[in-house]
C-alpha positions in Angstrom: 9.6 0.0 25.7 12.9 -1.9 25.9 14.7 0.9 23.7 13.0 4.3 24.4 15.4 6.1 21.8 14.4 3.8 19.2 10.8 4.2 19.8 11.2 8.0 19.7 13.0 7.7 16.4 10.2 5.5 14.9 7.5 7.7 16.2 9.3 10.8 14.7 9.7 9.0 11.3 6.0 7.8 11.1 4.9 11.4 12.0 7.0 12.9 9.1 5.9 10.3 6.6 2.2 10.7 7.7 2.5 14.4 7.2 3.9 13.9 3.6 1.6 11.1 2.7 -2.0 12.6 3.2 -3.0 11.9 6.9 -1.3 13.5 9.9 -3.3 11.0 12.1 -2.0 7.8 10.4 -0.1 5.2 12.3 2.4 2.9 11.2 5.6 1.0 11.6 9.2 1.2 10.4 10.3 -2.0 8.5 13.4 -3.5 7.0 12.6 -2.5 3.5 10.0 -2.3 0.9 9.5 -6.2 0.7 8.7 -6.3 4.5 6.3 -3.3 4.1 4.4 -5.1 1.4 4.4 -8.4 3.4 2.8 -6.3 6.2 0.2 -5.0 3.9 -1.0 -8.4 2.9 -0.5 -10.0 6.3 -2.8 -7.0 7.6 -5.3 -7.6 4.9 -5.5 -11.3 5.7 -5.9 -10.8 9.4 -8.4 -8.0 9.1 -10.4 -10.3 6.8 -10.3 -13.2 9.4 -11.8 -10.8 12.1 -14.2 -8.8 9.8 -15.2 -11.2 7.1 -14.9 -14.6 8.7 -17.0 -16.2 5.9 -13.8 -15.9 3.5 -12.0 -19.2 3.7 -9.8 -18.6 0.4 -8.9 -14.9 0.5 -7.6 -13.1 -2.8 -5.9 -9.9 -3.5 -6.1 -8.2 -7.0 -2.8 -7.3 -8.2 -2.0 -5.6 -11.4 0.7 -7.2 -13.7 3.1 -4.3 -12.9 2.8 -4.9 -9.0 6.0 -5.7 -7.1 7.1 -9.4 -7.0 7.1 -9.0 -3.2 3.4 -9.3 -3.4 3.7 -12.7 -4.7 6.1 -13.6 -1.9 3.5 -12.2 0.5 0.7 -14.4 -1.2 2.9 -17.5 -0.8 3.6 -16.8 2.8 0.3 -15.7 4.0 -2.0 -18.1 2.0 -3.6 -15.2 -0.1 -4.3 -15.8 -3.7 -2.7 -13.2 -5.9 -5.2 -12.4 -8.9 -3.3 -10.7 -11.6 -4.9 -8.0 -13.7 -4.1 -6.6 -17.1 -2.5 -3.0 -17.9 -3.8 -0.3 -20.2 -1.5 0.6 -23.2 0.2 3.3 -21.0 1.3 0.6 -18.6 -1.0 1.5 -15.8 -3.6 -0.7 -14.1 -6.8 -1.2 -16.1 -9.6 -0.2 -13.8 -12.3 -2.2 -15.7 -10.3 -5.3 -15.4 -9.8 -4.8 -11.7 -13.6 -4.2 -11.3 -14.4 -7.6 -13.0 -11.8 -9.4 -10.8 -13.4 -8.6 -7.6 -15.1 -11.8 -6.1 -16.7 -12.6 -2.8 -13.2 -13.8 -1.6 -11.4 -10.5 -2.4 -10.0 -8.9 0.7 -7.4 -6.5 -0.8 -6.7 -4.4 -3.9 -3.2 -3.1 -4.7 -2.1 -0.2 -6.8 1.4 1.4 -7.4 2.7 4.9 -7.1 4.7 4.5 -9.2 4.9 0.8 -10.5 8.8 0.2 -10.3 9.0 -1.4 -14.0 7.5 1.5 -15.9 7.5 4.7 -13.6 3.9 5.4 -14.0 1.4 5.9 -11.2 -1.8 3.7 -11.3 -5.2 5.3 -11.2 -5.4 5.0 -7.3 -8.4 7.1 -7.0 -10.5 5.0 -9.1 -9.1 1.7 -7.8 -9.5 2.6 -4.3 -13.1 3.5 -5.0 -13.7 0.0 -6.0 -12.3 -1.2 -2.8 -14.4 1.2 -0.8 -17.4 0.2 -2.6 -16.8 -3.5 -1.7 -15.8 -2.5 2.0 -12.3 -4.1 1.5 -8.8 -2.8 2.0 -6.6 -0.9 -0.5 -2.9 -0.6 -0.4 -0.9 1.9 -2.3 2.6 0.6 -2.9 4.5 3.9 -2.9 7.8 2.3 -2.1 9.4 4.1 -4.9 7.4 7.3 -5.0 6.4 8.0 -1.4 9.2 10.3 -0.6 9.5 11.8 -4.0 5.8 12.5 -5.4 4.8 14.8 -2.6 7.8 17.2 -3.6 7.1 16.8 -7.3 3.7 18.0 -6.4 4.8 20.9 -4.5 7.0 21.9 -7.4 3.8 22.3 -9.5 3.9 19.2 -11.6 0.7 17.2 -12.1 0.8 14.0 -9.9 -2.3 11.8 -9.6 -3.8 11.4 -6.1 -2.2 8.3 -4.6 -1.9 8.8 -0.7 -3.9 8.3 2.5 -6.0 11.4 1.5 -7.6 9.3 -1.4 -11.1 7.8 -0.2 -10.7 4.2 0.2 -6.9 4.1 0.7 -6.4 2.1 3.8 -2.5 1.7 3.9 0.6 2.9 2.1 4.2 2.0 2.0 7.2 4.2 1.2 10.8 3.3 1.3 13.1 5.4 3.6 16.2 3.9 1.6 15.1 5.2 -1.8 14.1 8.9 -2.1 14.3 9.6 1.7 17.9 8.7 1.1 18.4 6.6 4.4 20.8 3.6 4.5 19.3 0.2 3.5 17.3 -1.3 4.6 14.5 0.9 5.8 10.9 1.5 4.8 7.6 2.7 6.4 4.1 1.4 6.2 1.2 3.6 7.1 -2.2 2.6 8.2 -5.4 4.7 8.3 -6.4 3.5 11.7 -4.8 1.9 14.8 -7.3 -0.8 14.5 -5.7 -1.8 11.2 -2.1 -1.7 12.3 -2.8 -4.1 15.2 -3.4 -6.7 12.6 
């Protein structure tokens, strides 16, 4: 590495994030902010699909209406169609709508923990189960909640499952410059496997 000290910092940050977010063995990258983390999630899914699902020529990702606008930017950059799905009356992603939106072209499903407009956590467990059933990727956007929700849980409050411990969740993003109180811009994306990170 050209900058061993930076590599050491990154490795330690990733290890701390992984221990908080459900999988000590997760791998990842420090990025310049939440937008880059979400871009990397979509780029990873696109390139994963190119290798593992080469029959897909027009990839799609399922994005609840409350999903962050950076996913739309990623769709534009990486040639992945964003299929927007409706919300329940409580502003959380509607699981049935997501299930119906899956097609042979779907490569990624997205959920938020919490979604930034409303501060509610999507039903990640149920959404990730749909992705697992269809053998596709699932990203939890915990850019806002990733460094807050684990501590809210430790205080004894009820928090829906959202992290890498949930079956089917293949990546998660969490912003260091939000509730990890780092200076802007700094975020983390974690992947379940090194193979995924390579994409």
